[in-house]
C-alpha angles and dihedrals in degrees: 000000000000137000139179093219120088115265113250117238114259112264124237108254120186110239094020131091119206118236111165148324115274101184147314134233142175095279106021150016122231121213135181112237132171114232116219100213115057092015110235143122112261135183110235117200111202119194112234091217123056123237098259093110122069092228093054091047094052091047093053094044093046096052091046093050095043094049092046091054092050108030096093086073112104092231099045121081111255119238118214104179143357117200148141121239124229091260095052105266113140114208144172121220108212143171111286111231104198099190124085115275120247087257090060095044101048089054089058099044139347120258124248120249088245092056096045091051093049094043091047094054093044093049091043089057090055091048092048092051089053092049093051087055089053093255128129116195094208096187108062111158136134092269090060095053109080125186121235128220088264090057096252125138114248122192115223143167107062088170096126096033119138139171121292091259088070103254117137133147095251139006095191093100096063116119112234099210091060099035124107124237094258092063090067093056130076116259139056122308133209107253092208094054092045090055094045091053092047093049088052091049091049093052090047090053093054089054097042101038089233139056115280101258100033106111119202110245094004133108104282099173118141092259093053092044090054091046093053094042090052099040114015124085114245108269114241114249093235094209117140093215095054108092120224088244091064092043086055094046093054091046090052093050089049101043113145093237115063089217091061095055128089108290093234145359086260092058088050090053092050090057091049091050092051088055090052089053091046089055094046093245128145105271114240113231118242111232117202135159107251127203116248120259097239095190092063100037126106110194093187089064093061096240117155113256095203132027141158109265133184111247111201106216088181110042117173094184097047089214096141093238129094107270130205113248112213118215118275096012123132113221121190119246117260125235095267089117132240129278111288114282091235091057095048089044092052091047093050090049091052091050093048089051092051099035095131097046119110128177 
């Protein structure tokens, strides 16, 4: 993260000892603290503004509540505490992810196809879980995908989240290089479609080493980026190791028309799993928070009513349970159905229009 404004001094928080600055953004600073009890390192996100305005209060409470609802997911950053210090600083104490974020890493080296497919499915499962809770992230990008100590991606920063209908307190935090065309027009947007596009743009970035519509040596001003995002076909990656099926999947996720994209993050993950199977790779499980089966539940027995379960979108055994996929196996697609024909057709037309383009 970077910002032109001065970084605020870290607040004194009882029970926490300041260690260092982790980063700074438009709305907040993030510091590394050590928590006394239990003893652990945590990332503390401190809002730049205080909570005197109603908008700031809603933003803080919204992010705290949304992350608390979702933070049990294995690919969403865990939130430990949301509070306000005695001197009026509001903060979130969160899981500290010590490894470089995807934003840092893609600038150093491009990701392999294997890694991108796995990360895409894992993050899609986090996004789908949020969508099923009625929450759209609205700012998916490499910088908002951290990496845990166990080398797992973790989606963070729900600060401009809204409902799936498209309402949020503010759209000013959206990141242009990973935003779909409809976000630059007036009117409401479909939060699911915004997140599907942004996830596709993020995976493209990991493969290309740059965001999809940034052209080396060209005018990459905000105005030009918005124009390309809105009107220019998606450039092909031009990597020999990227299969045509992955090029097509990314083009479908980033179709100009929301109606031509995958219908959900789950549908996008299905396509990525099929590509893994096509390449004889181990198929990454899709983790989503399921609703409890009330007719079979017995609360007095102390059984968990909800849990994170692995949904096998590609199930070679058709057993109805989540199988273990051994490395280098090639399962057959389940009968979940392919991506909509309209999406595939739109993507193919886009490629045929742009057949000679290389990044």
